[in-house]
Structure formats: structure tokens, C-alpha cells
N, C-alpha and C positions, 0 to 999 in steps of 0.2 A: 189512832183513835178518831172517831167521827161523832160530831154532835150536830143533830139536825133540828131546826126549829119546827118544821112541819113536813108532812109526808111528801108534799109536792117538790120540796127542795131535794129530796132523796133522789128522785128520778133525773134531776138535772145536775147533781153533784159530780164533777168530772173525776175526782179522786175515788169516789164510790164506784163509778163505772169501771175504773181500772182494776179494782179489787174483785168485782163480780164479773164472771165471764158472761158475754152477751147471750149465750145460749141459756143462761139460767136467770136472766132478768125478768122473764115472764111472771114467775111467782111473786117477785118483788113488785112488779107493776100492778098485779092484781091487788096486793095489799095497799098500794098507793091509791088505786082507784076507789077502794072502799073508804079511805080516810082522807081523800084529797082536800077536803075543806076542814079537817080537824087537826088539832095540835097533837103532837106525839110527846108526851111528858115523861113516860117511863122508858128510858133508853135501854135498860137491861132487858126488858121484855122484848123490845124490838130486835136487839142483837141475838137473843135466843131464837126469835122467829127466823132471822136470817140464817143462823147456824143450821136449823132444821131443814130449811128449804134450799140450801146449797149443797147438801150432802148428796153423794152419789147413790143412784138407785141401781139395782141389779141390772136393769136394762141398759144402763149407760156404760157398763164395764166392757172393755174391748182390749185387744192386744196393746200393750204399752201403758195401760192405765194403772196407776199406783194408788192403793187405798189401805186403810187401817182395818185389820181383822183380828179380833181378840187381842188387841194391844201390839200387834206385829205389823210392820210396814211391808206390804206385798205388792208385786207387780205382775200383771197378767202376761203370760208368755204364749198361751195357746187357748183358743176356744174349742171345747170338746163337745159342743152340741147341747141339746136340751132333752129332758125327759120329764114324764109326769110324776109328780109326787103327791103325798097325801094332802099337802097344803097348796097344791097348784103346780105350775111349771118350775122345774129346777134347772138352773144353768150350771153346766159343768165347765170348770176352768183348770188349767195348769198354771200355777203361780210360783214365783220365786220370792223367798224372804230376802229383803234388801240388806239385812244385817248379817244373817248367817249364810246366805247364798244357797241354802237348801231349797229344793223344789218339792211340790206336792200337788195333788189333785184335790179340788174342792167342789162341792155341790152346794150352790147357794139358791135359796128360795126366792121366788119373784117377790118384789116389794120390799126387800131388805134395803137398809140405808147404811152408808159407810162414809167416814171422814176421808176426804181426798188427801193424799200425801203430796206435798209441794215438791215439784221437780224443777230444776233449772234446765233450760234448753238452749242449744246452740244450733244455728243453721249450718248444715253440713252436706257433703256429697260423698257417696261411696267411692273411694279411690281404687281399691283393689281388694281381692279376697286371697288370704294366705292360709291355705288349708281350711280349718274350721273357724278362722278368725276373719272378721270383716273390719277393714280399716277405713275410717271416715276422716275427711279433712274439713276443719272449720273454715267457712267461707270468708271470714273476716281476718282471723289470725294465721290461717294456714297451718295451724297445729293439727297433728294427726292423733286420732284416738282409736284404739283397738277394742273390738267387742266380740266375744264368742258368739258363734252362730246360735247357740241355744238361747241367748239373751234376746235375739231378734224374734224368736218364736215363729209364728206363721209368716211374719213379714219377710223372712229370709227367702221365701218362694216368690216374692213379687218384685225383687230389685236386683239389678246387676250393675257393675261399674260402667257399662256402656250406656246406661240410661241418661246420665247427666241430670239426674233428678235430685232436687233439694229436699232433704228430710230433716226433721228435728231430732237431734241426738239429745236424749234426756240424761240428766245427772242427779245422783242422790249423794249428798255429802261430798261433792267434788269428784265423784267417780261415775263414769258412764254406765248406765244400767239398761238402756233400751232406746228404741226409736219410735217416732210417731209419723206415720205415713198418710198421704192423702187417702180419702175413702175409695176412690177409683183409680186404677192404673191400667195401662194398655200393654198387653203382652201378645206374643206370636205363638200360634199353635204349631208345634213341630211334628205332631203326629196325632191322627185320629182316624177312625173308619171313614170312608168316603161319605160325603153328604148325601142326604136323601132329597132329590128334587121335588119341589112342590110342598114340602113340609116346612112351613114357616111359623107354625103355631108356637114353637118353643116349649110345648108341654112335655114332650118326651126328650130325655137327656141321654148322652153317651159320654164315656170317659175321653179326655183329651190331655195330651202332654204339652206343657208350655216350654218356652225357651229357657226357663230357669230350672227345668227338670221336674217340677211338681205336676201332679195330675189334678184336673178339675173336671166338673161336669158341664157339658155344653149342649145346646140344642142339636138335633139331628142334621140341620142344614149347614152346620159349620164344617169347613174343610181344612186339611193341612195347609199351612201358609197363611190362613186368615189371621188378622189382628183383631183381638177381642178386648172388651173392657171387663175387668174383674173387680168385684167389691172386696176390698182387703179385709173387711171385718169378718167375713165368713167364707170367702173364696167362691162366692156365687157368680154366675154369669150375669152381666148387665145388658150388653148389646154388642153387636159387631161394630168395630171401630169405624168411624166415618172417614178417617184419613190414614 
């Protein structure tokens, strides 16, 4: 429970900052700027303001995000692209119910808001892959956790045990449910058609197979053996790796 005497103290309260993720402080700061010299007497109104402004928007949903939908806790496993709808753009997702473990595809309108499901996270590394199961080791306790490949969703195509990459393994009610990866990862192209010399625009794309086995789209100037940076949110090409 937080009680603030004025809006200026809100932006400086350390406990408050721990509760609200930095990426979502902007809306709160706007509120503070509007009332920086005024007293906040109605605490309930302010808490309602916070609840509405820290809800997840459709544009913030990505693989590994957990949110409430029609009373059910869901986690995003795969981004299925966007399409035009009567009310604007519709984002298509494959999600898993965190309670029943069932999966389904959803189409969510742009601008919708959702309560975020609180997930516990441990810093881990992928130790090895056993069939369709990925085994992660906690970097503090060295405890191992097994996660089915389907729970990793799109992220399964961006990680191997050889990477020595730290990822956040997320838990719901004490059980591992997914991972949270960096936005960008570097992978090696194991096959693509030969690069076209002189074409550096990046506007035309071709298929390329990565060392994890997945296929992505890359510019024509990319060659087999190149290391490239991939955006894990949608699998898009970012740039040729600098090292």
C-alpha cells in the first residue's frame, strides 16, 4: 500500500519505482507534470489511474508475455502476423492457457488493454536439448528445469546450448512456463542463395536457413556463413553482425 502526499513525491518514491516497470513510467510522469504543484487527496482515483495506465496494450504483446483474457491467464507462444479488420489492424497470436495448458489462436484488435499476469523469473542458461525438451540451469542454484519446445514458441529458433546466453526463465505458480529473450540475437546463416554484388539496399529479401534450423528472410547481399542480427520479436533481419 502506498500513500503519497503530493504528486512530486510519486516520481521520487523508490518503492513505487520498483512496482512500476521503467518502460511504463512515462504515463505516470505525464500525470505528475500536470499536478506537480497540487495535492493528491483522492488515493483511490489515483490508483485507478495507475491501473488503467499500466495495462498491456496489444502492441506490447510478444512471445513470453502473460496476460489475462476473458478471465483466463494466457502466455504468448507465437506471433502469427497482422491483418486488416473492420476496426483496424488485428494481431494474430498463438497462446497457451497457463492453467489448462491448452493452446489456441487469437485475433486481437489494436488498442485493446489487458491486465498483465505476474510471472516469477530466474536467470538461466540453456544446458542441453533432449528431444523436444529444453533443459535450463539456474545460474544461482544450479537447479535444472525442463521446458517443452512448444512452450518456447518462436524463441526455440533463436537459441542453442552453445550460445552461453543468459535468458529469463519465467514461472507461473512455481512451474516454468516460458522464457524471455533479448530483443536481438546473432545467428549464422548456414544456407542461402549466393549474394548479389552491389545490392546493399536491403529492400529485396530472400530465404535463408540459420544454424538453429529455422528459415528467415534476409537481404540479397547476405551469403552463406554470414553472421546476422535477428529481431526475436518477429524474426526480421536487423543487420549484418559487426563481429
